[in-house]
C-alpha positions in Angstrom: 134.1 131.3 122.8 136.7 128.6 123.9 140.2 129.8 124.2 142.7 126.8 124.4 146.2 127.5 125.3 149.5 126.2 124.1 151.7 125.7 127.1 155.3 126.1 127.6 156.0 123.2 129.7 159.6 121.9 129.6 160.3 118.4 128.2 160.7 117.1 131.9 157.1 118.0 132.6 155.8 115.3 130.1 155.4 112.7 133.1 153.2 115.2 135.0 151.1 115.8 132.0 150.8 112.0 131.6 149.7 111.6 135.1 147.0 114.4 134.7 145.6 112.6 131.6 145.5 109.2 133.4 143.1 110.9 135.9 141.2 112.4 133.0 140.7 109.0 131.4 139.9 107.2 134.6 137.1 109.8 135.1 135.9 109.6 131.5 135.7 105.7 131.4 132.6 105.7 133.5 130.8 108.1 131.1 131.9 106.2 128.2 131.0 102.8 129.2 127.3 103.9 129.6 127.4 106.0 126.4 125.3 105.5 123.3 128.5 106.2 121.2 130.1 103.0 122.6 126.8 101.0 122.8 128.3 98.3 125.1 124.9 96.5 125.3 125.0 96.1 121.5 128.7 94.8 121.6 127.6 92.3 124.2 124.8 91.1 121.9 127.3 90.3 119.2 128.2 93.7 117.7 131.5 95.0 116.5 133.2 98.3 116.8 135.7 97.8 113.8 135.3 100.0 110.7 134.9 98.0 107.3 138.3 99.5 105.9 140.0 98.2 109.0 138.8 94.7 108.3 139.8 95.0 104.6 143.3 96.5 105.2 144.4 94.2 108.1 142.7 91.0 106.7 142.4 87.6 108.4 143.4 87.7 112.0 142.0 84.3 113.2 144.7 82.4 115.3 147.1 85.4 115.2 148.3 87.3 118.3 147.3 90.9 118.4 148.2 93.5 121.1 146.1 96.8 121.0 148.0 99.8 122.5 146.0 102.4 124.3 143.0 100.2 124.2 140.8 102.3 126.5 138.0 99.8 127.9 138.7 97.3 125.2 135.7 97.1 122.7 138.0 97.4 119.6 140.3 94.8 121.2 137.5 92.5 121.9 136.0 93.0 118.4 139.2 91.5 117.1 139.0 88.5 119.4 135.6 88.0 118.1 137.2 87.5 114.8 139.5 84.8 116.2 142.5 86.8 117.3 144.4 86.0 120.4 144.2 89.6 122.1 146.3 91.5 124.5 145.0 95.1 125.3 147.2 97.7 127.1 146.1 101.0 128.6 147.4 103.3 131.3 144.0 103.8 132.9 143.2 101.4 135.8 139.6 102.2 135.6 139.5 101.4 131.8 141.4 98.1 132.3 139.1 97.0 135.0 136.1 97.7 132.6 137.7 96.0 129.8 138.3 92.8 131.9 134.7 92.9 133.0 133.3 93.3 129.5 135.5 90.4 128.2 134.2 88.2 130.9 130.4 89.1 130.2 131.0 88.5 126.5 132.8 85.2 127.2 135.9 86.4 125.1 139.4 85.4 126.0 141.7 88.4 126.5 144.7 89.6 128.4 144.4 93.3 129.6 147.4 95.0 131.1 147.7 98.4 132.9 150.8 100.0 131.6 152.1 103.2 130.2 153.1 102.9 126.6 156.7 103.8 127.2 157.0 101.3 130.1 155.6 98.2 128.6 156.6 94.8 130.4 159.6 93.0 128.9 157.6 89.8 128.7 155.5 91.4 125.8 158.6 91.9 123.6 158.7 90.2 120.1 155.5 88.1 120.9 152.9 89.6 118.5 151.9 89.0 114.9 150.0 92.4 114.9 150.3 95.7 116.8 147.1 97.6 116.4 146.6 101.2 117.2 143.1 102.8 116.9 141.4 106.1 116.8 142.3 108.9 119.3 145.6 107.4 120.5 148.8 109.2 119.3 147.7 112.7 120.2 147.9 111.8 123.8 151.6 110.9 123.5 154.4 113.4 124.0 157.1 111.5 122.0 156.1 109.9 118.7 159.5 108.4 118.1 159.5 106.4 121.4 155.8 105.3 120.5 157.1 103.7 117.2 160.0 102.1 119.0 157.7 100.7 121.6 155.4 99.3 119.0 158.3 97.8 116.8 159.8 95.9 119.8 156.5 94.2 120.4 156.4 92.5 116.9 157.6 89.1 115.9 159.7 89.1 112.6 157.2 89.4 109.8 154.6 91.0 112.3 152.3 93.9 111.3 151.8 97.4 112.7 148.4 98.6 111.8 147.2 102.1 112.6 143.8 103.4 112.0 143.6 107.0 113.3 142.2 110.5 113.2 144.3 112.5 110.8 146.6 115.0 112.3 144.7 117.7 110.1 141.5 116.9 112.3 143.3 117.9 115.4 144.2 121.2 114.0 140.4 122.1 113.5 138.1 123.4 116.3 134.9 125.4 116.3 133.5 128.6 118.1 130.4 127.9 120.0 128.5 130.6 118.3 129.7 130.0 114.8 129.9 126.3 114.0 132.3 126.5 111.2 135.8 125.0 110.9 138.4 127.1 112.8 142.2 126.4 112.6 143.1 126.5 116.2 145.8 124.0 117.1 149.5 123.4 115.8 150.1 120.8 113.0 153.8 120.3 113.3 155.5 118.6 116.2 156.6 120.4 119.2 157.9 119.5 122.5 155.2 121.7 124.3 151.9 120.1 125.0 148.5 121.8 124.3 146.6 122.3 127.4 142.8 121.8 127.4 139.9 122.4 129.6 137.2 119.9 128.5 133.6 120.2 129.4 131.7 117.0 128.9 133.3 114.1 126.9 133.6 113.4 123.3 130.7 110.9 123.6 128.4 113.5 125.1 129.0 117.2 125.4 126.3 117.2 128.1 128.1 114.8 130.5 128.5 116.5 133.9 132.2 116.5 133.9 135.0 119.1 133.5 138.6 117.7 133.0 141.8 119.4 132.2 144.3 117.4 129.9 147.2 117.7 127.5 147.7 116.5 124.0 150.6 116.9 121.5 150.8 117.7 117.9 152.3 115.0 115.6 152.4 115.7 111.8 151.6 112.7 109.4 155.2 113.1 108.1 156.5 112.6 111.8 154.4 109.7 112.4 155.3 107.9 109.3 159.0 108.7 109.7 159.1 107.5 113.2 157.9 104.0 112.0 160.4 103.9 109.3 163.1 105.0 111.7 162.1 102.2 114.1 163.1 99.5 111.4 159.7 98.9 110.1 159.0 98.7 106.4 156.1 100.9 105.3 153.5 99.2 103.1 150.9 102.0 102.7 149.4 105.1 104.2 145.8 105.8 103.2 143.9 109.1 103.8 140.1 109.5 104.1 138.0 112.6 103.7 135.1 111.5 106.1 134.6 110.1 109.5 132.0 107.6 110.8 130.6 110.0 113.5 130.4 113.8 113.8 133.8 114.1 115.7 133.4 117.9 115.1 129.9 119.4 115.4 129.7 121.0 111.9 130.4 117.8 110.0 127.5 116.7 107.8 126.3 113.2 107.2 126.0 112.3 103.4 124.3 109.4 101.6 127.3 107.0 102.2 126.8 107.3 105.9 130.0 109.2 106.5 130.5 112.6 108.1 132.1 115.3 105.9 133.0 118.9 106.0 129.9 121.0 105.3 128.7 121.0 101.6 129.1 124.7 101.2 132.9 124.3 101.7 134.2 123.7 98.2 137.5 122.0 99.3 138.1 118.8 101.4 140.5 117.7 104.1 141.6 114.4 105.3 139.8 113.3 108.5 141.1 109.8 108.9 144.2 107.9 107.9 145.5 104.4 108.2 148.9 102.9 108.0 150.5 99.5 107.7 154.1 98.6 108.2 156.1 95.3 108.5 158.9 94.2 110.8 161.4 92.6 108.4 162.1 88.9 108.9 165.9 89.3 108.2 
């Protein structure tokens, strides 16, 4: 049975946690690029990593400037480029940014990838973008959700859109015991300064990957995420919640006829597993 621990690190230690996470993502990148989960070969043959609801909710991007925060090695970023967006990807992992640049070249797609930490984005990016895009597995790695929203808002031109497609914070509360693959409420839901310390065996693309890493995540409730966006001066358009994911992010999720992965059928209730959010920077 795994026993994660909630640490008691002081706020000043957040920088140390971020540096540890950078090492984790540098190491994970090599495993991810070669994984079936990301299927880089399929992308280079013309595929896309975007979910249908993302395309519907964000709409037409051709000719628009888009910046993808915490882009990892860029497949989502480049999927928007393939749809005609002028894209910039930002990630704090040098290994991920190097892979993203190489994949863009191999795919013949124009993209600007920057290596930067989310709270220290270069000033030349301020106010330049029609769209700020944030995708799955991003905000849980951030110690300060209010600073995240402020960083996103400053990138937007007047009338620009922040679009977030993310794992629901409820999903991050859940875990499983190795001997009983049933939902277990393990982690905090509501915001706290203290990070959650993890020892991670394998990667989320393959539990059998020969890597053991330590890292830190932070709990952010949906209310805190939404309120941070409003407080950053953006006008909320919608928040949507979804009861299924497109892959078994937890091992006990079951695939149904619609292709999505849901909580097991014997569980009568349901929980949100994904959410999306769209907000606008007012023109006035």
